C-alpha positions, 0 to 999 in steps of 0.5 A: 747147250742141247745134249746130243741124243743117245746113240741107239745101240740096236741094229735095224733088224734087231729094231724091226723085231722088238717092235713086233715082237709082242704081236708075234708072241700073241699070235703063236701064244693063241695058236699053241696055248703054251708060253714055253712053245711060244717062246721057242717059236720066237727064238727060231723066228729071230734066228731066220730073221738074222739069217735073211737078206733084209734088203729083200724084205719090204715089210718086215712086220709082215714078213716075220709074222708070216714066219712065225704063224707058219712055225706054229702051225707046224709045231701045232701038228705034233703039239696034238700028239704031245697033248694025247700023251700028257697025263690028266686034262690038258689046259692052256698055259695061264698068262697075266694080262694086266700089263697087256689085255689084248696081249699084243693084238688089236683086240683081246679076242681068243685069250680066255682059257676056255676059248684057247681050250676049245680052239684046240679041237680045230686043225691048226690051220683053221686055228691060225686063221682064226686068231689072225682074223678075230685077234689081229684083224688081218684082211682075208687076203693076208690070211690067205698068203700066210696059211698058203690058201685062197682068199675064199678058203681063208674066209671059210676057215675062219667061218668054221671056226666061228661056228664052232665057238658059237656052238660051244659057248653060250652068252657070256656074262660081264665082268662084275658077274664073273668076278661076283660068281667066281667069289660065291663059287669059292666060298661054296667050294671051300666049305663043301656046301653042295646046295649052293654049288648046285645052284651056281653051276650049269647042267653040263659043267665040266671040271678040268684039273690039269695036274700033269700027274700031280697028286690030287689032281683028277686024271679025267674031266668031271662032267654034270652038275650033280657029279661035279658038285659032289666032286667039289664037296668031297674035295674040299676037306683035302684041299682048302684047309691051310691054303691062302687065296689071292685074286688075280687076273689070268688071260683077262678074266678074274681068277684065284691063285691058291697057295699053301705051305709058301708055294702056289698049288693052283690057279683056278679059272671060271668059264661062265655064262648066263646059264651058270658056271660052263667050265671050271679049270684048275691049273695045277702043274707046278711047271705050268703054274710056275711062269704065271706066278713069276710073272705077277710080281715080275 
């Protein structure tokens, strides 16, 4: 005799929300670059969804994506002010993408730390339009509805974002070459090998240390091959001795988690092009680092 199917304890509204939750998180995270703010937006979306007359909603997924994106755009307006008062450079929160390389999207676009950092330079509506199109493959008409503009303007928003990113990033290297250069970079950075560092770095390389005021993190970006190379060499004897390294994946690319005294001290990510290392990103703020570390073993 066949056993009776287990009853589904979830009501339809909850099932609808949970079915699209990964996509909603992926949208908000890309627009805001913050996992904690993304979770706050999803909580607000859930509360609004619970208060909605579901009989009036023909397409729950579309309805929820619209709420979520508009909340993210609104929050991004005030987030820009908070970023300006942040102590030192601000970097997007890193995420572990091993289980979900696309991070809830149709394509793994706009998820690398360097791309999220560049998206911060766009206005929030441009950012949202770009994310919906490039990562989630939304048609322009749907994007226009969500951001409350015309379809023609939606196309312009995405086009401007694409041009901005294309102008700011050179041809990328493949994953294997990225990993190789990261390994060589870590070796040279640990020993303070100035000659090797200068060979690896692009001429206009920028090093960002997001420490949020943490001791040892530079409070301004360090710019240019000779300056960055000397900075890394001077940094080496104070930072690397006694550290342990763990090779991880962050935002779809190889990265290195640096630990000391039993706790994580930095996540090192690189943005690499055919011209060399373009951006060096050190996530050192313990508050920003802790959720990523927890996700590795979660």
